[in-house]
C-alpha positions in Angstrom: 128.1 11.8 167.6 130.6 10.4 170.2 131.9 12.8 172.8 135.3 11.0 172.9 137.0 12.8 170.0 135.8 16.2 171.2 136.9 15.5 174.8 140.3 14.2 173.7 140.8 17.3 171.4 139.8 19.6 174.3 142.3 17.8 176.7 145.1 18.1 174.1 144.4 21.8 173.6 144.3 22.5 177.3 147.5 20.6 177.8 149.2 22.9 175.2 147.7 26.0 176.9 148.9 24.8 180.3 152.4 24.4 179.0 152.4 27.9 177.5 151.0 29.3 180.8 153.8 27.6 182.7 156.4 29.1 180.5 155.1 32.6 180.1 153.1 33.7 183.1 154.7 35.5 186.1 155.2 33.7 189.4 152.0 35.1 191.0 149.7 33.8 188.2 151.6 30.7 187.0 150.6 28.2 189.7 146.8 28.9 189.8 146.5 29.2 186.0 148.4 25.9 185.4 146.5 24.2 188.1 143.1 25.2 186.7 144.1 24.2 183.1 145.5 20.8 184.3 142.3 20.1 186.2 140.5 20.8 182.9 142.8 18.3 181.2 141.7 15.7 183.8 138.0 16.6 183.5 137.9 16.4 179.7 140.1 13.3 179.5 138.1 11.6 182.2 134.9 12.4 180.4 136.2 10.5 177.3 137.0 7.6 179.5 133.5 7.6 181.1 131.9 7.7 177.7 133.9 4.7 176.6 132.9 2.8 179.8 129.3 3.7 178.9 129.6 1.8 175.6 130.9 4.4 173.2 133.8 3.4 170.9 136.0 5.6 168.7 139.0 5.0 166.3 140.9 7.3 164.0 144.0 7.2 161.8 146.1 10.3 161.1 148.6 9.4 158.3 150.7 12.6 158.5 150.9 13.1 162.2 153.8 10.6 162.9 156.5 10.3 160.2 156.5 7.0 158.2 154.0 5.1 160.3 151.2 7.7 161.0 149.2 7.8 164.2 146.5 5.3 165.0 144.2 5.9 167.9 141.3 3.9 169.3 139.3 4.0 172.5 137.4 1.0 173.9 136.1 0.2 177.4 139.4 -1.1 178.6 141.2 2.1 177.6 138.3 4.1 178.9 138.7 2.6 182.4 142.3 3.7 182.7 141.5 7.1 181.1 138.6 7.7 183.6 140.8 6.8 186.6 143.6 9.0 185.3 141.2 11.9 184.6 139.7 11.7 188.1 143.1 11.6 189.8 144.5 14.4 187.7 141.6 16.7 188.4 141.8 16.3 192.2 145.6 16.4 192.3 145.7 19.5 190.1 143.5 21.3 192.6 145.7 20.1 195.4 148.8 21.2 193.6 147.6 24.8 193.5 148.0 25.0 197.2 151.1 22.9 197.3 153.1 25.0 194.9 151.7 28.4 196.1 154.5 30.5 197.7 157.3 28.5 196.2 158.0 31.2 193.6 160.4 29.9 191.0 161.6 27.0 193.1 160.6 23.4 193.3 157.2 22.5 191.8 156.6 26.2 191.3 159.4 26.6 188.8 158.7 27.4 185.1 160.0 24.0 184.0 157.9 22.0 186.4 154.7 24.0 185.8 155.2 23.8 182.0 155.7 20.0 182.1 152.9 19.2 184.6 149.9 19.6 182.2 151.8 17.7 179.4 152.5 14.8 181.8 148.9 14.7 182.8 147.9 14.7 179.2 150.3 11.8 178.4 148.7 9.7 181.2 145.4 10.1 179.4 146.6 9.4 175.9 148.8 6.3 176.4 145.7 4.0 176.5 144.4 5.7 173.3 147.3 4.4 171.2 146.3 1.7 168.6 149.6 1.0 167.0 153.1 0.1 168.1 154.7 3.4 166.9 152.0 5.5 168.5 152.1 3.6 171.7 155.9 3.8 172.0 155.9 7.5 171.2 153.3 8.3 173.9 154.9 6.0 176.4 158.2 7.8 175.9 156.5 11.2 176.2 155.1 10.1 179.5 158.5 8.9 180.8 160.2 12.1 179.6 157.5 14.3 181.1 157.7 12.6 184.5 161.4 12.9 184.9 161.6 16.7 185.3 158.8 16.5 187.8 160.8 14.1 190.0 163.8 16.5 189.9 162.5 20.0 190.9 164.3 19.9 194.3 167.6 18.4 193.0 169.6 21.5 194.1 168.5 21.0 197.7 169.1 17.3 198.2 171.5 14.9 196.5 169.1 12.1 197.1 166.8 13.7 194.5 169.5 13.5 191.8 170.2 9.9 192.7 166.5 9.1 192.4 166.4 10.8 189.0 169.3 8.7 187.7 167.7 5.5 188.9 164.3 6.4 187.5 165.8 7.5 184.1 167.9 4.3 183.7 165.1 1.9 184.7 162.5 3.7 182.5 164.7 3.6 179.4 165.7 0.0 180.0 162.0 -0.7 180.0 161.6 1.2 176.7 164.4 -0.9 175.1 162.5 -4.1 176.1 159.3 -2.7 174.7 160.9 -1.7 171.5 162.5 -5.1 171.0 159.3 -7.0 171.9 156.9 -5.0 169.8 159.3 -4.8 166.8 159.6 -8.6 166.8 155.8 -8.8 167.2 155.0 -6.4 164.4 157.6 -8.0 162.0 156.1 -11.4 162.4 152.5 -10.3 162.5 152.8 -8.3 159.2 151.8 -4.9 160.5 152.2 -2.6 163.4 148.6 -1.6 164.1 146.9 -3.4 167.0 144.4 -4.8 164.6 147.2 -6.3 162.5 148.8 -7.7 165.7 145.6 -9.4 166.8 145.2 -10.9 163.3 148.8 -12.1 163.0 149.3 -13.4 166.6 147.6 -16.9 166.0 150.0 -17.6 163.1 153.2 -17.0 165.2 155.1 -19.9 166.7 154.7 -20.6 170.4 158.4 -19.8 171.0 158.1 -16.4 169.3 154.9 -15.5 171.1 156.6 -16.4 174.4 159.7 -14.2 173.6 157.4 -11.3 172.8 155.4 -11.7 176.0 158.5 -12.0 178.2 160.1 -8.9 176.7 157.0 -6.6 176.9 155.9 -8.1 180.3 159.3 -7.3 181.8 159.0 -3.6 180.7 155.4 -3.3 181.9 156.2 -5.0 185.3 159.0 -2.4 185.8 156.6 0.4 185.2 154.2 -1.2 187.6 156.9 -1.3 190.3 156.8 -5.1 190.6 159.6 -7.0 192.4 162.4 -7.3 191.4 162.1 -4.4 188.9 160.9 -2.0 191.6 164.2 -0.3 192.5 163.3 3.1 191.1 160.0 3.3 192.9 161.1 3.7 196.6 163.6 6.3 195.4 161.5 8.4 193.0 158.2 8.6 195.0 159.7 10.0 198.2 161.9 12.6 196.5 159.2 13.9 194.1 156.9 16.7 195.3 153.6 15.5 196.8 151.4 16.1 193.8 153.8 14.4 191.5 154.1 11.3 193.8 150.3 11.1 193.8 150.1 11.2 190.0 152.8 8.7 189.5 151.6 6.2 192.1 147.9 6.5 191.3 148.0 6.7 187.5 151.4 6.0 185.9 151.9 2.6 187.5 148.4 1.6 186.3 149.6 1.9 182.7 152.0 -1.0 183.4 148.9 -3.1 184.2 147.1 -1.7 181.1 150.0 -2.8 178.9 150.1 -6.3 180.4 146.3 -6.8 179.9 146.3 -5.3 176.5 149.2 -7.2 175.2 148.9 -10.5 177.0 145.1 -11.1 177.0 144.1 -9.0 173.9 146.8 -8.7 171.3 148.4 -12.1 172.0 145.0 -13.6 172.8 146.2 -15.3 176.0 148.9 -17.9 176.2 150.1 -21.1 177.9 149.7 -21.6 181.6 153.3 -20.9 182.4 153.0 -17.3 181.4 150.4 -16.7 184.0 152.0 -18.8 186.7 155.0 -16.6 186.3 152.9 -13.5 186.7 151.2 -15.0 189.7 154.6 -15.6 191.3 155.8 -12.1 190.6 152.5 -10.7 192.0 152.8 -12.8 195.2 156.4 -11.8 195.8 155.7 -8.1 195.1 152.7 -8.1 197.5 154.6 -9.7 200.4 158.0 -8.1 199.9 156.5 -4.7 199.2 154.5 -4.7 202.4 157.4 -6.0 204.5 159.6 -3.2 203.3 156.8 -0.7 204.0 156.6 -2.2 207.6 160.4 -1.5 208.1 160.3 2.0 206.6 160.4 5.0 208.9 160.2 7.5 206.0 156.4 8.3 205.6 156.5 8.7 201.8 158.8 5.7 201.4 156.3 3.6 203.4 153.5 4.7 201.1 155.7 4.0 198.0 156.4 0.4 199.0 152.7 0.0 199.6 152.3 0.6 195.8 154.4 -2.4 195.1 152.2 -4.4 197.4 149.0 -3.4 195.8 150.3 -3.8 192.2 151.3 -7.3 193.3 147.7 -7.9 194.3 146.6 -6.7 190.8 149.1 -8.9 189.1 147.8 -11.9 191.1 144.3 -11.1 189.6 145.7 -10.7 186.0 147.7 -13.8 186.3 144.8 -15.8 187.7 142.6 -14.5 184.8 145.1 -15.7 182.2 145.6 -19.0 184.0 141.8 -19.7 184.1 141.5 -18.7 180.4 144.3 -21.1 179.5 142.3 -23.9 181.1 139.2 -22.9 179.2 137.2 -21.4 182.1 136.4 -18.0 180.6 133.7 -16.9 183.1 136.1 -17.4 185.9 138.9 -15.6 184.0 136.5 -12.7 183.6 135.8 -12.6 187.3 139.5 -12.5 188.2 140.2 -9.8 185.7 137.2 -7.7 187.0 138.7 -8.0 190.5 142.1 -6.9 189.3 140.7 -3.9 187.4 138.5 -2.9 190.3 141.6 -3.0 192.6 143.3 -0.7 190.1 140.5 1.8 190.5 140.5 1.5 194.3 144.2 1.7 194.6 144.3 4.9 192.6 141.8 6.5 195.0 143.4 5.6 198.3 147.0 5.9 197.1 146.5 9.4 195.6 145.0 10.5 198.9 147.8 8.9 201.0 150.5 10.7 199.0 148.6 14.0 199.1 148.2 13.7 202.9 151.9 12.8 203.2 152.8 15.7 201.0 150.8 18.0 203.2 152.7 16.8 206.3 156.0 17.4 204.5 154.9 20.8 203.2 153.9 21.9 206.7 156.7 20.4 208.8 159.6 19.8 206.4 159.8 16.2 207.8 159.1 12.7 206.5 160.8 10.8 209.3 158.1 9.1 211.4 160.6 8.9 214.3 160.6 12.7 214.5 156.9 13.4 213.7 154.0 13.1 216.0 151.1 15.1 217.4 149.7 15.9 213.9 146.2 14.8 214.8 145.5 17.9 216.8 147.6 20.3 214.7 146.5 19.0 211.2 143.1 17.3 212.0 141.7 17.3 208.5 144.9 15.9 207.0 145.0 13.2 209.7 141.4 12.3 208.9 142.1 12.0 205.2 145.2 9.9 205.8 143.2 7.6 208.1 140.4 7.2 205.5 142.9 6.3 202.8 144.7 4.0 205.2 141.5 2.2 205.9 141.2 1.5 202.2 144.8 0.4 202.0 144.5 -2.3 204.7 141.4 -3.8 203.0 139.1 -3.6 206.0 135.5 -2.6 205.8 134.3 0.0 205.2 137.4 0.9 203.2 137.2 0.7 199.5 140.2 -1.7 199.2 138.1 -4.4 201.0 135.7 -4.7 198.1 138.2 -5.5 195.4 140.3 -7.8 197.6 137.2 -9.7 198.7 136.3 -10.2 195.0 139.9 -11.3 194.2 139.8 -13.9 197.0 136.4 -15.1 195.7 137.8 -15.6 192.2 140.8 -17.6 193.6 138.6 -19.7 195.8 136.2 -20.5 193.0 139.3 -21.4 190.9 139.9 -24.5 193.0 137.2 -26.2 190.8 139.6 -25.9 187.8 141.5 -29.1 187.2 145.3 -29.2 187.2 148.1 -29.8 189.7 149.6 -26.3 189.2 146.2 -24.7 189.9 145.7 -26.8 193.0 149.0 -25.7 194.4 149.2 -22.1 193.2 145.7 -20.8 194.1 145.8 -21.7 197.9 149.3 -20.2 198.1 148.0 -17.0 196.4 145.2 -16.8 198.9 147.6 -17.2 201.8 149.9 -14.5 200.4 147.0 -12.1 200.0 145.9 -12.8 203.6 149.5 -12.3 204.8 150.0 -9.0 203.0 146.7 -7.7 204.3 147.7 -8.5 207.9 151.1 -6.8 207.6 149.5 -3.9 205.8 147.3 -3.3 208.9 150.4 -3.2 211.0 152.0 -0.8 208.6 149.3 1.8 208.7 148.7 1.4 212.4 152.4 2.4 212.7 152.0 5.3 210.3 148.9 6.7 212.1 149.9 5.9 215.6 153.5 7.2 215.5 153.1 10.0 213.0 149.7 11.4 213.9 148.6 10.3 217.4 151.9 10.1 219.3 153.5 13.1 220.9 155.7 15.3 218.7 159.4 14.5 218.8 160.5 17.6 216.8 159.8 21.3 217.2 158.7 21.5 213.5 156.1 18.8 214.1 155.0 20.6 217.3 154.4 23.8 215.4 152.7 22.2 212.3 149.8 24.0 210.7 146.9 22.6 208.7 147.2 22.5 204.9 145.9 25.4 202.8 142.4 25.4 201.5 143.2 24.2 197.9 145.2 21.3 199.2 142.3 20.3 201.5 139.8 20.7 198.6 141.9 18.3 196.4 142.0 15.8 199.2 138.3 16.2 199.8 137.6 15.3 196.2 139.7 12.2 196.5 138.0 11.3 199.8 134.6 11.6 198.2 135.5 9.3 195.4 137.0 6.8 197.8 133.8 6.7 199.9 131.7 6.3 196.8 133.8 3.3 195.8 133.5 1.8 199.2 129.7 2.2 199.6 128.3 1.8 196.1 130.9 0.0 193.9 128.0 -1.4 191.8 128.0 1.9 189.9 131.1 0.6 188.1 129.4 -2.7 187.3 128.4 -2.1 183.6 131.6 -0.3 182.8 133.7 -3.0 184.4 132.0 -5.7 182.5 132.6 -3.8 179.2 136.3 -3.3 180.1 136.6 -7.1 180.7 134.7 -7.7 177.5 137.2 -5.6 175.5 139.8 -8.4 175.7 137.3 -11.0 174.6 136.1 -12.3 178.0 132.4 -12.5 179.0 131.1 -10.0 181.4 131.5 -11.2 185.0 128.3 -9.5 186.4 130.1 -9.3 189.7 129.0 -5.8 190.6 125.4 -5.0 190.6 123.6 -2.1 192.2 125.1 -1.4 195.6 126.5 -4.9 196.1 128.8 -7.6 194.8 127.7 -11.1 193.9 129.6 -14.1 192.7 127.7 -17.1 191.2 129.9 -19.7 189.5 129.5 -23.4 189.2 127.7 -24.6 192.3 129.3 -22.0 194.7 127.8 -18.7 195.4 128.8 -15.7 197.5 127.2 -12.3 197.9 128.1 -9.1 199.7 126.5 -5.7 200.0 129.0 -3.0 200.9 126.2 -0.6 201.7 124.8 -2.9 204.4 128.3 -3.6 205.7 128.9 0.2 206.1 125.4 0.6 207.7 126.0 -2.2 210.2 129.5 -0.8 211.2 128.0 2.7 211.6 125.3 1.4 213.9 127.8 -0.7 215.9 130.2 2.3 216.3 127.3 4.6 217.4 126.2 2.0 220.0 129.7 1.6 221.2 130.0 5.3 221.8 126.5 6.0 223.0 126.0 3.2 225.5 129.0 3.9 227.8 128.0 7.6 227.9 124.4 6.8 228.8 125.6 4.3 231.5 128.2 6.7 232.8 125.6 9.5 233.4 123.9 7.3 236.0 127.0 7.0 238.1 128.8 9.6 240.0 132.1 10.6 238.3 135.1 11.7 240.3 138.0 13.4 238.6 141.3 12.2 240.0 144.9 12.2 238.9 146.0 8.8 237.6 148.8 7.0 239.5 152.0 7.4 237.5 154.1 5.1 239.8 156.2 8.1 240.8 157.7 8.4 237.3 156.2 11.7 236.4 154.5 12.7 233.2 155.5 10.7 230.2 157.7 12.3 227.6 158.0 11.6 223.8 161.2 9.6 224.5 159.1 7.0 226.4 156.8 6.4 223.4 157.2 3.9 220.6 159.0 5.0 217.5 158.4 3.7 214.0 161.6 1.7 214.3 160.7 0.1 217.6 157.2 -0.6 216.5 158.4 -2.6 213.5 161.1 -4.5 215.4 159.0 -7.5 216.4 157.9 -8.0 212.8 161.4 -7.7 211.7 162.4 -10.5 214.0 159.7 -12.8 212.5 160.9 -12.1 208.9 164.6 -11.8 209.8 165.7 -14.3 207.1 163.8 -12.5 204.4 164.8 -8.9 205.4 168.4 -9.6 206.3 168.9 -6.5 208.6 172.3 -5.1 209.1 173.8 -4.1 212.5 177.0 -2.5 213.5 178.4 -1.7 216.9 181.4 0.7 217.0 183.1 1.0 220.5 185.5 3.9 220.9 187.8 3.4 224.0 189.3 6.3 226.0 192.7 7.1 224.6 194.5 6.6 228.0 192.9 3.3 228.8 191.6 0.4 226.7 189.2 -0.6 229.6 187.2 2.6 229.6 184.8 3.4 226.9 184.3 6.9 225.5 181.5 6.2 223.1 179.4 3.3 221.8 177.8 3.8 218.5 175.1 1.4 217.3 173.8 1.4 213.8 170.8 -0.7 212.5 169.2 -0.6 209.1 167.1 -2.9 206.9 168.3 -2.4 203.3 166.3 -3.6 200.3 167.8 -7.1 200.1 166.9 -7.5 196.4 168.6 -4.2 195.5 171.6 -5.2 197.7 172.0 -8.7 196.2 170.9 -8.0 192.6 171.6 -4.4 191.6 174.7 -3.5 193.6 176.8 -6.3 192.0 175.7 -5.3 188.6 176.6 -1.7 189.3 180.0 -2.6 190.6 180.6 -4.7 187.5 179.7 -1.9 185.2 181.9 0.5 187.2 184.9 -1.9 186.8 184.1 -2.3 183.1 184.0 1.5 182.7 187.4 1.9 184.4 188.9 -0.9 182.2 187.4 0.7 179.1 189.4 3.9 179.7 192.5 2.0 178.5 190.9 1.8 175.0 190.8 5.6 174.8 194.5 6.3 174.4 194.0 9.6 172.5 195.4 8.2 169.3 193.4 9.1 166.1 194.9 6.1 164.4 193.7 3.8 167.1 190.2 5.2 166.8 190.2 4.7 163.1 191.3 1.1 163.6 188.3 0.6 166.0 186.0 1.9 163.3 187.5 -0.3 160.6 187.3 -3.4 162.8 183.7 -2.7 163.6 182.9 -2.3 160.0 184.6 -5.6 159.1 182.6 -7.4 161.9 179.3 -5.9 160.7 179.9 -6.9 157.1 180.9 -10.4 158.1 177.8 -10.7 160.2 175.6 -9.6 157.3 177.4 -12.0 154.9 176.8 -14.9 157.2 173.2 -13.9 157.8 172.5 -13.4 154.1 
């Protein structure tokens, strides 16, 4: 008997129990009880995913559960991969959340509303990949969106920015739902059924134009959920304003479901498509990777910096998915499997280090009340464990060994380099450009996290709250330790995922790549081979670090050491004002990419009232706005505002006028039906 249905039933029951506990328990018991139950949701749901990765499959239909259509559920290895990732993150973040929400009473994340919604949101993250029909998928997708919105808004009374972020998130989410509804409705109508099995069967009989329309509609919705440029506007608003545990859940699990939807629809239900689909996805991925990391480099808000890093890493995943579809469209299915395996492996790695980054950033905010890197500093000595966890996660984010992100990016680069053997002008142009964009994003990412660590943790404190920071409570440290353990396992022995990753790739009809075996990675395609053992890389780096530390100490013991005060040029002891800030650290990089970032500067000179030649004050303002938001979204918002003001004239207060509108609308509708009939 499969453990999948039992595990899913347990997760569902625990989600309901957690919601009741959040509503009914008093403040003192609410947070720990909900945290334990939510961790149980993660454990049981993750167990179902692990079972699916091990080869188990399960499907069930419940005719009376959803009106008219019924509920159709199925779990294969692809769904299992995303369920296992979500379960692991939910478990660790739930433990972390117990310490984060403790002492908040009925405010913020400790409120009854937030605590009641939290286990249901966690459950929805696990159930979305289980859906096996259009109606079931859309229902669970909307439950996930509705569940996340109250968790973004717990602190809306304290800061107006939280309310603004909630509005952006709600609007972008429901625009995405409209696109999904339109695309899947068109797909189901032409395929002759709404179950995923019917969609797979009916897709080959659809016209190329119709299949392209369906793909563009649903891909746009999934790209928005993944935070891809230019549909990313909600992400740098919602993540920083949400509480730390919620930011971790959204960035490490919810954005992954956008990737799941793309893979499931594009490669599985539609069975691939022409090359231009995937070239477009490669272009979106490359732009997201570079633009996201550039915005992260300019950000001085710690959580905003980490949020833009999610856009960058989702861009890398999209490059892998796009390359997989491109290779499949050219008939090279083994290479397509390798690119998809690299993308899915980066989904797993990104979930691990991004959840840890947001938890560490949440600990900093919880302890100091600050997110501004220009005011932080000195946290390495005051919050040493949090600083160590942030550094470990940052190592994964910059794709340097022995960080876990290095493994998946190396595998992604190998798949692109091997793809040069595929014939075609578009392939010959796009793949080298993709390799260059990945290398560029990795280099800028290194500068981003050097800035975050150097300015935020190693520099001198610039604010009294940073100077008096305290280490995070034990539950928060325990949650981060769980994430760190998973991150290190992925970095050292990624081969443990080998069989499950091959089954996940095989679930969309591609052959297993066999890229991960034992403790290493190997790539053998055509006449080109490449091999890497992360375990040996980590061992070599460890030995090198030990030698670098030990040899100077041994050599120094043989020489006489004299303690003397360093010459300070007569300037005295350095102060925090003399150190680099996050803004000044990023300024050289801003100059290089000035045309892309389009920074804004303003100098306001106020003269003395009695004399125009004497200056009372000079005020200098410098900011680097999100150029896409500035050029794309702001004109649309201004146009909608003008349309809204103009529409007020239509509401004159006359009942006769409103009846006339209704009559005119009915005539137009009947005329359209008559013409269409």
